[in-house]
N, C-alpha and C positions, 0 to 999 in steps of 0.2 A: 504494500500500500504506500503510495508516494504522496507527498505534499500533505501529510497529516495535519500540519499546522493550520491549513486552510479550514479544517472542520473541527478543530479541537474545542472551539467555543460552544459547540452544541451540547457537549457533555454526554449525550445519548450514544454517539458513535464511540466515544472514549470508553464508555461502559461496555459496549458490545466487544470492542477490541480487548479490553481487560478480561472479560468473561471467556472469549474465544481463546486467548493465550493461556488461560488457566485450564482449559479443557483439551489442549493439544496433546496427542499421544507422544510418548517418548520418541525422540529422533526426528520429530517434525518441528519446523521452525516457521514462525510468522515474522516477516520483515516489514517494519513500518519505518518509513523515511520521513523525517520532519526537520524543519529549521528551528524548531522550538523545543524546549524540554518537555518531558512527558507531563500530561495533566495530572491533577490531584487524584483522579479516578484510578490512575495506574500505580499509585504508591504501594499498594499491597504486593503487586507482582514484581515491583522493583525491589522491595525489601526482601522478599523470599527468593530472589535470584531467578525468577521466571523471566524477568525482563532484564536484558543486558544492554547497556548503552555503549555505542561506539562513538567516541568524540572525534572532532576534527583532527586532532593530533594522531589519533589511532589510525586514521586513513591515509595520512601523508606518507609518501615514500621517504625512507631514510636515505642518506647518501649511498649506503651499502646496497640497499634494495634497488635503487635507481641504476647503480653501476652493474649489478647482476643482471637486471633486465636488459640494459643496453648492451652488455657483452654478449648476451644470447642473440642479439640482432646484429652483432658485429660493429657496433658504434664505438668510435674512439672515446676513451675515458674523459678527455678534455671536453668533448661535445656533450657528453652525458652530464657532466658537472655544470656546464653552462645552462643546459636545458632545465635541469633540476632547479638551479638558482632562479631562472626566469619564471618557472612555473610554480615556485614555492613548494615543490615536492608533490604537486598534484599530477597524477599520470595523465598523459595525453596520447592520442593516436598518432 
């Protein structure tokens, strides 16, 4: 589910997402993408570790990750470092 921040204010959908996440079978994941923190309705699933948050820093490529990906593509390390610096660590096509 993408752009969850656009519907968070309704409360009802947040409750549905919370309840759905609580009922998922083991090994099944629900991915909710939002530019805002989880609403209060999701506090219980966050506390009991049913909800895991990936923050901006978790998604950025480290210099080592960028270099490893670039080396698979045969890119020179200098270029990889420059690209990572310009992109702020965000992967690009």
